[in-house]
C-alpha positions, 0 to 999 in steps of 0.5 A, spaced: 500 499 500 505 504 501 511 501 499 515 506 495 517 513 497 513 516 491 507 512 494 507 516 501 509 522 498 502 521 494 498 519 500 500 526 504 498 530 497 492 527 497 491 527 505 493 534 505 489 536 498 482 533 501 483 536 508 484 543 505 478 542 500 474 540 506 476 545 511 476 551 506 472 549 500 464 549 498 459 544 499 461 541 492 469 542 494 468 538 501 463 533 498 469 532 492 474 531 497 470 526 501 469 521 494 476 523 491 479 521 498 475 514 499 476 512 492 484 513 491 484 510 499 479 504 497 483 503 490 490 503 495 486 498 500 484 493 495 491 493 491 493 491 498 489 486 500 489 482 492 496 484 491 498 476 491 491 473 491 489 475 483 492 476 476 494 483 474 488 483 470 483 483 475 487 488 480 486 493 473 478 491 473 478 493 480 481 500 479 477 500 473 471 499 477 473 504 482 474 509 478 467 509 475 464 509 482 468 515 483 466 518 476 458 517 477 459 520 484 463 527 481 457 526 475 452 527 481 456 532 484 456 536 477 448 535 476 448 538 483 452 544 483 453 545 476 460 547 477 466 548 471 471 545 475 467 538 475 466 538 468 474 538 468 474 533 473 469 529 469 474 529 462 480 527 467 476 521 469 474 520 462 481 520 460 483 515 465 476 510 464 479 509 456 486 509 459 483 502 463 480 500 457 486 501 452 491 497 458 486 492 458 485 491 451 492 489 450 493 494 445 501 494 446 501 499 452 506 497 456 504 497 464 509 502 466 505 507 461 499 505 464 501 507 471 505 513 469 499 516 466 493 514 471 497 517 476 499 524 473 491 524 471 490 522 479 494 528 481 492 532 475 485 531 479 488 533 486 491 539 483 484 541 481 480 540 486 486 545 490 484 550 485 477 549 485 477 550 493 482 556 492 477 559 488 471 558 493 476 561 498 477 566 495 469 568 493 467 567 500 463 561 499 466 556 504 465 559 512 469 553 515 466 546 517 459 544 515 453 548 520 449 543 524 446 549 527 438 550 527 435 556 523 431 559 528 426 562 522 424 554 519 421 553 526 
């Protein structure tokens, strides 16, 4: 799971970006940070648990499924919040899904190239989340953690 220096850097970047988005972003950024964190950590956990038990193709299929779940979650957020950055995130995820299809189709893509491109797209998604959070924070769309206060006028 966290067996290399690069993996450790990736986990630290993920945690920092998602905590930042959750604390300083608007509702869309908060929910997206949770989806991205659960997806990425879920992929790492599944890859760790299945490392020696299943074939390479089964692991790739698992990664494809997790990216598909993330894409559906971000699509729901895009419909709900209509943010441009969520559309860009969907384009990045479509690239990842296409990359999975090419790798699983055995069209001559080296495994190293597949992993490199997949990681680049994943880091680009995290960078996009950070930029979207900075923009929401700058607009004043975030006022701290979600409130649990009851509105007195609603009663």
